[in-house]
C-alpha positions as CSV (number, residue, x, y, z in Angstrom):
1,M,-0.2,0.0,0.0
2,T,1.3,3.6,-0.8
3,R,0.9,6.2,1.7
4,L,-2.1,7.6,-0.3
5,D,-4.0,4.4,-0.1
6,R,-3.1,4.2,3.8
7,Y,-4.1,7.9,4.2
8,L,-7.6,7.0,2.4
9,A,-8.0,3.8,4.3
10,R,-7.8,5.7,7.5
11,E,-10.4,8.2,6.4
12,I,-12.9,5.4,5.5
13,L,-12.2,3.2,8.9
14,L,-13.2,5.6,11.1
15,P,-16.6,6.3,9.8
16,F,-17.2,2.6,9.0
17,A,-16.4,1.7,12.7
18,A,-18.8,4.8,13.8
19,A,-21.5,3.6,11.6
20,L,-21.2,-0.1,12.5
21,L,-21.4,0.6,16.2
22,F,-24.2,3.0,15.7
23,L,-26.5,0.6,13.5
24,T,-25.7,-2.3,15.6
25,Q,-26.6,-0.5,18.7
26,L,-29.8,0.5,16.8
27,L,-31.0,-3.0,15.7
28,L,-29.8,-4.2,19.1
29,A,-32.4,-1.7,20.9
30,S,-34.9,-2.8,18.3
31,Q,-34.5,-7.0,19.5
32,L,-34.6,-5.7,23.0
33,L,-38.1,-4.0,22.7
34,A,-39.5,-6.6,20.3
35,Q,-38.7,-9.0,23.3
36,A,-39.3,-6.7,26.1
37,D,-42.1,-9.3,27.6
38,V,-39.8,-11.9,27.9
39,L,-36.3,-9.9,28.7
40,F,-37.6,-7.9,31.5
41,G,-39.7,-10.8,33.3
42,G,-39.1,-11.4,36.7
43,G,-36.7,-14.4,36.2
44,V,-34.3,-12.4,34.0
45,S,-31.2,-11.1,35.3
46,P,-29.0,-8.3,33.5
47,W,-26.3,-11.1,32.7
48,D,-29.1,-13.0,30.8
49,V,-30.1,-10.1,28.8
50,A,-26.1,-9.3,28.0
51,R,-25.6,-12.9,26.8
52,I,-28.7,-13.2,24.4
53,L,-27.8,-9.4,22.8
54,V,-24.2,-10.6,22.3
55,D,-25.6,-14.0,20.7
56,L,-27.8,-11.7,18.1
57,V,-24.7,-9.5,17.6
58,P,-23.4,-11.9,14.4
59,H,-26.7,-12.2,13.0
60,L,-27.4,-8.4,12.9
61,L,-23.8,-7.6,11.4
62,E,-25.5,-9.4,8.4
63,Y,-27.5,-6.4,7.8
64,V,-25.2,-3.8,9.2
65,L,-21.9,-4.4,7.7
66,P,-23.0,-3.7,3.9
67,V,-24.8,-0.4,5.0
68,A,-21.9,0.7,7.3
69,F,-19.1,0.0,4.8
70,L,-21.0,2.1,2.2
71,L,-21.6,4.8,4.7
72,G,-17.8,4.8,5.6
73,A,-16.6,4.7,2.3
74,V,-18.7,7.5,0.7
75,L,-17.9,9.5,3.9
76,G,-14.0,8.7,3.5
77,V,-13.7,9.6,0.0
78,G,-16.3,12.6,0.3
79,R,-13.9,14.3,2.9
80,L,-11.1,14.2,0.4
81,A,-13.5,15.5,-2.2
82,E,-14.9,18.1,0.4
83,D,-11.5,19.4,1.1
84,R,-10.7,19.6,-2.4
85,E,-7.9,16.9,-1.8
86,V,-9.1,14.8,-5.0
87,V,-8.9,18.2,-7.0
88,A,-5.1,18.5,-5.7
89,L,-4.5,14.7,-6.7
90,S,-6.3,15.5,-10.2
91,S,-3.8,18.4,-10.7
92,V,-0.8,16.1,-10.4
93,G,-2.2,13.5,-12.8
94,V,-3.7,11.0,-10.2
95,S,-7.4,10.2,-11.6
96,P,-10.1,9.7,-8.9
97,V,-10.4,6.3,-10.2
98,R,-7.1,5.5,-9.0
99,L,-9.0,5.9,-5.3
100,V,-11.4,3.0,-5.8
101,R,-8.4,0.6,-5.2
102,V,-8.8,1.0,-1.2
103,P,-12.3,0.7,-1.1
104,L,-12.0,-2.2,-3.1
105,L,-9.1,-4.2,-1.0
106,L,-11.2,-3.0,2.3
107,G,-14.5,-4.1,1.0
108,G,-12.8,-7.8,0.2
109,A,-11.4,-7.9,3.5
110,V,-14.7,-6.8,5.2
111,S,-16.5,-9.3,2.7
112,L,-14.6,-12.3,3.9
113,L,-15.4,-11.6,7.5
114,A,-19.0,-11.3,6.9
115,L,-19.0,-14.6,5.0
116,F,-17.6,-16.1,7.9
117,V,-19.7,-14.4,10.2
118,A,-22.9,-15.3,8.3
119,L,-22.2,-18.9,7.6
120,V,-20.5,-20.0,11.0
121,V,-20.7,-17.2,13.8
122,A,-24.3,-16.2,13.3
123,P,-26.3,-19.5,13.2
124,A,-24.3,-20.6,16.3
125,G,-25.2,-17.4,17.9
126,L,-28.9,-17.5,17.0
127,R,-29.0,-21.0,18.2
128,D,-27.5,-20.0,21.7
129,A,-29.9,-16.9,21.6
130,R,-32.8,-19.1,21.2
131,Q,-31.9,-21.7,23.8
132,R,-31.4,-18.7,26.2
133,V,-34.5,-17.1,25.6
134,D,-36.4,-20.5,26.1
135,D,-34.5,-20.8,29.3
136,V,-35.6,-17.3,30.2
137,I,-39.4,-17.8,29.3
138,R,-39.5,-21.3,31.4
139,R,-38.3,-19.2,34.3
140,N,-40.8,-16.3,33.9
141,L,-43.5,-18.8,33.3
142,Q,-42.2,-20.6,36.5
143,G,-42.6,-17.2,38.3
144,E,-45.8,-16.4,37.3
145,I,-47.4,-19.5,38.5
146,R,-47.6,-18.2,42.1
147,S,-48.6,-19.8,45.4
148,G,-52.2,-20.4,45.9
149,V,-53.6,-18.5,43.0
150,F,-55.1,-20.3,39.8
151,Y,-53.2,-19.8,36.5
152,E,-55.4,-19.9,33.5
153,D,-53.3,-18.4,30.8
154,I,-52.6,-21.6,28.9
155,P,-56.1,-22.4,26.9
156,G,-58.1,-25.0,28.2
157,I,-55.7,-25.8,31.5
158,T,-55.9,-24.5,34.9
159,L,-53.1,-25.0,37.5
160,H,-52.9,-24.2,41.0
161,A,-50.0,-24.7,43.5
162,A,-50.2,-24.7,47.1
163,R,-46.5,-23.5,46.9
164,A,-44.6,-22.3,44.1
165,G,-40.9,-21.5,44.1
166,K,-37.5,-21.3,42.3
167,D,-37.4,-25.2,43.0
168,G,-41.1,-26.0,41.5
169,F,-44.4,-26.4,42.6
170,H,-45.8,-28.3,45.5
171,D,-49.2,-29.7,45.8
172,L,-50.0,-29.2,42.5
173,L,-53.6,-29.4,40.9
174,I,-53.9,-29.5,37.2
175,A,-57.3,-29.2,35.2
176,D,-57.3,-30.1,31.6
177,R,-60.7,-29.3,29.8
178,T,-59.0,-29.5,26.1
179,N,-61.4,-32.5,25.7
180,P,-64.5,-31.2,27.1
181,S,-66.0,-34.7,26.7
182,A,-63.1,-36.3,28.6
183,P,-62.1,-33.8,31.2
184,V,-58.8,-34.7,33.4
185,L,-57.9,-34.0,36.7
186,V,-54.3,-34.2,38.0
187,F,-53.0,-34.1,41.5
188,A,-49.1,-34.2,42.3
189,R,-47.1,-33.9,45.4
190,S,-44.5,-31.8,43.5
191,G,-43.8,-30.5,39.9
192,R,-41.3,-28.5,37.9
193,L,-40.7,-27.0,34.2
194,E,-38.3,-28.7,31.9
195,A,-36.9,-28.3,28.6
196,N,-37.9,-31.4,26.5
197,T,-35.7,-32.9,23.5
198,A,-37.8,-30.6,21.1
199,G,-36.9,-27.6,22.3
200,G,-40.1,-26.8,23.9
201,L,-41.4,-27.2,27.7
202,R,-42.9,-30.1,29.6
203,L,-44.0,-30.2,33.1
204,V,-42.6,-32.9,35.1
205,L,-44.8,-34.4,38.0
206,Q,-43.9,-36.6,41.1
207,D,-46.0,-38.8,43.4
208,G,-49.5,-38.0,42.1
209,E,-52.5,-39.3,40.4
210,V,-54.7,-38.9,37.3
211,H,-58.4,-38.6,37.4
212,R,-60.3,-39.3,33.8
213,E,-64.0,-39.6,33.0
214,E,-64.3,-41.8,30.0
215,P,-66.4,-40.6,27.4
216,G,-69.6,-42.2,26.4
217,A,-69.1,-44.7,29.7
218,R,-70.0,-44.4,33.1
219,D,-66.1,-45.3,33.9
220,Y,-64.2,-43.4,35.9
221,V,-60.4,-43.9,35.6
222,V,-57.9,-43.1,38.6
223,A,-54.5,-43.8,37.7
224,R,-51.6,-43.3,40.3
225,F,-47.9,-42.3,39.4
226,V,-44.2,-42.0,40.6
227,R,-43.3,-39.7,37.8
228,A,-44.9,-38.3,35.0
229,T,-44.5,-35.4,32.0
230,A,-47.1,-33.6,30.5
231,D,-47.0,-31.1,27.8
232,L,-50.1,-29.1,28.4
233,G,-49.3,-26.7,25.4
234,L,-46.3,-25.3,27.1
235,G,-44.3,-25.9,24.0
236,A,-47.0,-23.7,21.7
237,T,-46.7,-21.2,24.5
238,L,-43.0,-21.0,24.3
239,D,-42.8,-20.8,20.6
240,A,-45.5,-18.0,20.6
241,R,-43.3,-16.0,23.0
242,N,-39.8,-16.6,21.7
243,Q,-39.6,-14.6,18.3
244,L,-36.3,-16.7,17.6
245,S,-38.1,-20.1,17.2
246,G,-38.1,-21.3,13.9
247,S,-35.7,-19.0,12.1
248,A,-34.1,-20.6,9.1
249,F,-30.9,-18.3,9.6
250,E,-29.7,-20.7,12.5
251,L,-29.3,-23.6,10.3
252,R,-25.5,-24.4,9.1
253,P,-24.7,-24.7,5.3
254,W,-24.5,-28.3,5.1
255,E,-28.0,-28.5,7.1
256,I,-29.6,-25.9,4.2
257,L,-27.9,-28.5,1.8
258,R,-29.3,-31.2,3.2
259,A,-33.0,-29.6,3.2
260,A,-32.4,-28.4,-0.5
261,G,-32.0,-32.0,-1.2
262,E,-35.1,-33.1,0.1
263,G,-38.9,-32.2,-0.7
264,S,-40.6,-30.8,-3.9
265,P,-38.9,-29.0,-6.7
266,G,-40.4,-25.9,-5.3
267,E,-38.8,-26.5,-1.7
268,R,-35.4,-27.3,-3.3
269,R,-35.4,-23.9,-5.1
270,Y,-36.4,-22.1,-2.0
271,W,-33.5,-23.4,0.3
272,Q,-30.8,-23.2,-2.5
273,T,-32.0,-19.6,-2.9
274,F,-31.7,-19.1,0.5
275,L,-28.3,-20.7,1.0
276,W,-27.1,-18.6,-2.0
277,R,-28.7,-15.3,-0.3
278,R,-26.5,-16.0,2.7
279,I,-23.2,-15.7,0.3
280,A,-24.7,-12.9,-1.9
281,V,-25.1,-10.5,1.2
282,P,-21.5,-10.6,2.1
283,L,-20.3,-10.5,-1.2
284,G,-22.4,-7.2,-1.8
285,I,-20.1,-5.2,0.5
286,L,-17.9,-5.7,-2.8
287,A,-20.1,-4.1,-4.9
288,L,-21.5,-1.4,-2.8
289,G,-18.1,-0.4,-2.0
290,L,-17.5,0.1,-5.9
291,L,-20.0,2.8,-5.6
292,A,-18.2,5.1,-3.0
293,V,-15.8,6.8,-5.4
294,P,-18.0,8.0,-8.0
295,I,-20.6,9.2,-5.3
296,S,-18.0,10.9,-3.5
297,A,-16.2,12.3,-6.7
298,M,-19.1,13.8,-8.2
299,R,-21.5,15.2,-5.4
300,R,-21.7,18.5,-4.9
301,G,-24.2,18.4,-1.8
302,G,-21.9,18.0,1.1
303,R,-22.4,15.3,3.7
304,A,-26.0,15.5,3.6
305,F,-25.7,14.2,0.0
306,G,-23.4,11.3,1.0
307,Y,-26.2,10.4,3.4
308,G,-28.8,10.6,1.0
309,V,-27.3,8.6,-1.7
310,T,-26.0,6.0,0.7
311,L,-30.0,5.7,1.8
312,F,-31.0,5.4,-1.4
313,A,-28.4,3.0,-2.6
314,V,-28.9,0.6,0.4
315,V,-32.9,0.8,0.0
316,G,-32.4,-0.1,-3.7
317,Y,-30.0,-3.0,-2.7
318,Y,-32.1,-4.5,-0.6
319,T,-35.1,-4.3,-2.7
320,L,-33.4,-5.8,-5.6
321,L,-32.3,-8.7,-3.3
322,R,-36.0,-9.4,-2.2
323,I,-37.0,-9.3,-6.1
324,G,-34.1,-11.4,-6.9
325,E,-35.2,-13.9,-3.7
326,G,-38.7,-13.9,-5.3
327,L,-37.5,-14.9,-8.7
328,G,-35.1,-17.6,-7.7
329,H,-38.2,-19.2,-5.4
330,D,-40.6,-19.3,-8.4
331,G,-37.9,-20.6,-10.8
332,T,-37.8,-17.6,-13.3
333,L,-34.1,-17.2,-12.3
334,P,-31.9,-19.8,-11.2
335,P,-31.0,-19.8,-7.5
336,W,-27.5,-18.4,-7.5
337,L,-28.6,-15.7,-10.1
338,G,-31.7,-14.5,-8.3
339,A,-29.8,-14.0,-4.9
340,N,-26.9,-12.3,-6.8
341,L,-29.2,-10.1,-8.8
342,A,-28.8,-7.1,-6.8
343,N,-24.9,-7.4,-6.6
344,L,-24.7,-7.9,-10.3
345,T,-26.6,-4.6,-10.9
346,V,-25.1,-2.5,-8.6
347,A,-21.4,-3.6,-9.9
348,V,-22.5,-2.8,-13.3
349,A,-23.8,0.6,-12.4
350,A,-20.7,1.2,-10.4
351,A,-18.7,0.1,-13.3
352,V,-20.7,2.6,-15.6
353,L,-20.1,5.4,-13.3
354,L,-16.2,4.6,-13.1
355,A,-16.0,4.4,-16.8
356,L,-17.6,7.9,-16.6
357,L,-15.1,9.1,-14.3
358,A,-12.1,7.5,-16.5
359,R,-13.3,9.1,-19.5
360,R,-13.5,12.5,-18.1
361,G,-10.0,12.0,-16.7
362,T,-8.1,14.2,-14.0
363,G,-11.2,16.9,-14.7
364,A,-13.6,14.8,-13.1
365,V,-14.1,16.6,-9.9
366,R,-14.2,20.5,-9.5
């Protein structure tokens, strides 16, 4: 790298880091508000909230990195243009096109980092965040069932515990009316909430009995148990409260490929397009980085112009990304092309603008 390259790199990296920090905090705040009813429950500690937010950061970076890099590159090159340094370089025969090398090199490094984060780190973080939110919901739910109070928030189920605490429930009564023709009444000496293998919640009961009236008969069944488990709709309650449940973004690449090899042709196209999208967004950092020099070299409106064009470019990019995804899903375009439609469009637009700069030569900026 020449001295000019290092100088421009410093000018880009500072606003890039600031934008990265600001946008990440903004998205984390939105996630915190979206799950406020869970994360601010009685069974949650500040450490729980911090760990969940840290787990979410890699997934959010998939959205933040392209925007932050384009903004940093536009502001970095734009600062040189505002201070007439680009004009000074042009006066000694250095074309503005020469400056594109730095955003391209930095964009390549950031793109590789983003690719690793999107395919490896983010899925692991999302899985861990989902499990932690599940655990928080379990603790909150256990805290909602209070001693001597009937709990009726689960449809068709009424729970009553003579004593409830962190160690579980004692002298538990459960009335199950989900099947009105055969109601069930359960008594248990103790019980506690546990995670099941499917990722939901189950109620584990100790030392009790089940009373059931058989439909269409006069028989009344009583069964005693030492240990029993009951779902009672708690798995559905967990999924309803945890907004991270069922996210395809927690799948690792080989899991997406396995899903793409199964199912109908439409399902295969969906998963193939989804995998290519996970790859295309990090690569989009390179395409967006190419726009920085043309935008900065030809602008006349100062920083406000840079912010506005960056916003316009990002909105256009993600709009094309969604359109390309749709075309890949329905088979209009091959999955790889549909997912990369935004990248190709932005790269072609940047190449045209750079060609115009090169054609105008050292007099392109005034």
